[in-house]
N, C-alpha and C positions, 0 to 999 in steps of 0.2 A: 447525250450519247455516252455510253459506258466506256471505260478504258478498254475492256475486252473488244468492243465493237470498233473502237478507234484503231486498235492494233490489227484486228482482222482486215479492216479496209486497207491499212498500210501494207500488210503482207500480200494481199490480193492484187493491189495496184503495182507493187514493186517486188515481186517474188524473188528475182535474182539478187537484187541489192539486199533484201532482207536475209536471205540465206548467207550471203557473203559476210554480213555483219554478225548474225546470231549464231551460226554453227561452226565458225572457226575452221579448223583443218579439214573437216568433212566437206567443205565447199570448194576445196582446191581443185577437185576433179571436174567442176562444173564449167567446162569451156563453152564458147559461144554456140557450139552445135547442140548442146544439151537443151532439151525442150522441157519446160516446167509447166505442169498441168495442175491447177487447183482442182481438188475433188469437191464436187457440189454436195451440199448438205442433203439435197433430195436423193442423190445416189446412195449416200450413206444410210439414210433412213430406210430406203427401199430394201437395201441388202442386209443391214444389220438389225432392222426392226427395233424391238424394245431395248436392245443393247446399245443403240446409238446414244452418244453423249455429246452434246453441243458445247464443247469446251476448247476447241482448237482449230487450226487450219492445216489439214493434210495437203502436202504438195508432192505430186508424183513427178520424178525426174526421169526422162527417157533419152537415150542417145539414138539418133536416127540410123546410124550405121550398124547398130546391133552388137557392137563390140563389148559393151558392158551391160550388165543386168540392171533393170530399172531399180531406183532407190526411192523410198518413201520417207519424207521428212514430216514429222508430226510436231507442229509448233504451237505451244500453248502459252498464253499470257496470264500471269497471276499478279495482280496489283498488290494484294496482301498475302505474303508467304504463308500466313496461318490458314488460308483457304486451300493451299496446295495439298493434294493427296497423291503420293507416289503409287499407292495401290490402284487408284482410279486410272492414272496414266498408264501403268503397266497393263492393266486389263484392256484398255482401249488399244494399245499398240499390238497386243496379241490378237485382238479382233481384226484389226487392219491387216496384220500379217497373214491371217487365215483368209481374209476376204480377197486379198490381192495375190495370194500364193507366193509370197516372198519373205525371206528372212532379212532382207536389206531394209531395215526400218531404223530411222534415226530420230529419237525423241529429243525435243528441245523445249526448254521452259525459259520464258523471259520474265524476270522479276523487276518491277519498278523500284521496289524498296528492299532494303536489307531485312533479314529475319532468319529465324531458325526453321529448318525444314529437313526432312529425310532426303539424303542424297543417294542412298542405295537401298535396295530391297533384296533380301536374301531369304529364300525358303530352304530350310535345312532340317535334317534329322540329327541323330547322335553321331552318325558315322561320316556324313558328307553333305555338301551343299547340292541342292537339286535345281535351283533357279537363282540366278543373280541378275538383277536389273538395275541399271543406272541411266542417267540422261545427261545431255549437255545443258549446263545452266548459264544463262546470260543475265547477270545482274547489272542493269544499266547504270546504277549508281556506282558500280565498281569500274566503269569505263572513264577514262580521262578525257574531258572536253578538249584539252590542249592537243591530244593525239588526233582528234577527228575534226578540228575546227576548219581545216581546209580540204576535207575529204571530198572526193568526187562521187561517193556513195550517198545517194539522196536519203536513204533510210537513216544513215548515220547523221547526216546534217539536220534532218528533221528532229532527231532525238537528242541533239545537243543539250536542250534544257533538262533532259532526264539524266544526264551524266554528272560526273563529279567536277565541281569547280568552286573557286573561292567566292564568298558572298559578293565581294566588290566587282566580280566579273559578270554578274547576272545580265546586265544590259548588253555587254559585248557578246555574251552567249546568244542572246535573242537576235542580235544583229547578224551574227555569223550564220544562224539557222535560216533567217529570212533571205540573206544573200545567197545561200546555197539553194534555196527553193527557186529564187529568180533565175539562177544560172543553170540549174539542172532540170527544171520542169518547164517545157515549152507550152503545155496545154493550159489555157486560161482557167477552165473549170477546176482542174486539179490544183492550180496555184491558189485559188481561193479556198478550196477545201483544206489544203494543208497549211495555209496561213492560219486558219482556225485551229488546226492541230498544234501549231507552234504556240499560239496564244494561250491555249488551254494549259499546256505543260510549262510554259515559261511563267505564266501567272504574274505579269508585271503589275505593280500597283500604280496609282496615278503619277506619283513622283518619279518612279522608274521609267514609265513611258515618256514623260516629259524630258527626262534625261536622254532617252533614246532618240527622240525627235531632235534634241539639241545637238547631240554628238554625230548623228547620222541623218542630218536634215534632208539631204537630197534623196537618199534611199527611202526615208520615211514618207516623203511627199509622193514619190513614184508609187509606192505600195498602197498608200491611202487612196490616191486617185484611181488606181487600178481596181481596188476593192469596191469603191463607190460606183464606178462605171459598170462593173460586172453586176452588181446588185440591181442597178437601175435597168440594165438589159434584161435581167431575170424577171423583174416586175413587169416590164413591157411584154415579155413573152407570155407571162401569166394572163395579162389583159387580152392579148391576141387570142389565146387559147379559149378564154371565156366568150369572146365575140364569135369565134368560129363555131363553138358548140351551140350558141344561141341561134346563129344563122341556119345550122343544120336542123335544129328543132323547128324553126319557122318553115323551112322548105319541106320537111317531112309532114307537117300539119297541112300544108297546102297541096303538095304533089304526091303524097304517099311515101313509101319506102325509098330511101336514097341509095343508089348503087355505091359500092365500096370505093370505086375509083373517084367518084364525085366527092365523097366524104373526105378522102385523102387530099384531093385538090383544095378543098376548103380549109382543112386543118393545117396545110402547109402555106397558105396564102399570107401575103403581107397585109398591113392595116388598111392601106388604100384600097386594095381589092375587096376586102371584107366590107368596107363602108359602101363602096360602089354596088356590090351585090345586094347588100341589105336595103339599099334604096330601090333597086330594081324589083325586089320581090313583091313590092306593093302593087305593081301593075302587070308583072310578067304572067303569061299564060302557060308557061312550061319551064321546066328546070333548065333547059338549054338557053332560054331567054335570060335567065338570071345570071348564068355563068359565062355568057358569051364575051 
């Protein structure tokens, strides 16, 4: 999976934490009552047509009491600053401003690595400037690991390996990121998903991982067991899905088209039920006999 997609997933899964980390002062007004709505790519394609550029994650923020005008955050991730185009970003922000009929648009660019890039775009003549465009830049390597190592912001904790730290701190950085994931994310599937995220950006070699297991043995054992158990459960679910599809196929060949409610019943069944029904289909004279 690309860095762009990794960060898109991160922002979509944790939009409030992402804005708090990436946009600085602009996020101070985002109280708990503010509703953050990711704008679907399908919606953008339908309304922008050929002008649509798949480069960012637009987030629309609305306040339910209507006291403040909605604000649109346009968050783009660029791994290599040489790929970044301020003209492209400005063009896209203008498109979105027109599309949503708002001038409250905040462009944000996340850079994984340092580099040279244009920070401001000015269109001007001899007499005056006619358009001035800039953006919020969040260079992750410019953030201090020490500042965020105990943060309750899960996006910050997951990005500890992307921040600035001394080489001898690398294993501790990994441990603090994993500990943050365990503490801040209760959902099993997301824990596994973002354990992979941490692994990708920490990029521990064999010796570093052995040192992590040695220094943080209890935590390493818990996370290893969790990941193994979840993967086994995923494999079991895959097997059950295959068994369910096979049974549906057998029933349709014998009894004709299967009603949707019966299909849903089979697809959600446990392994024992699937085995029992598969045995009955050999002698059953009707669909009801199989699923009774």
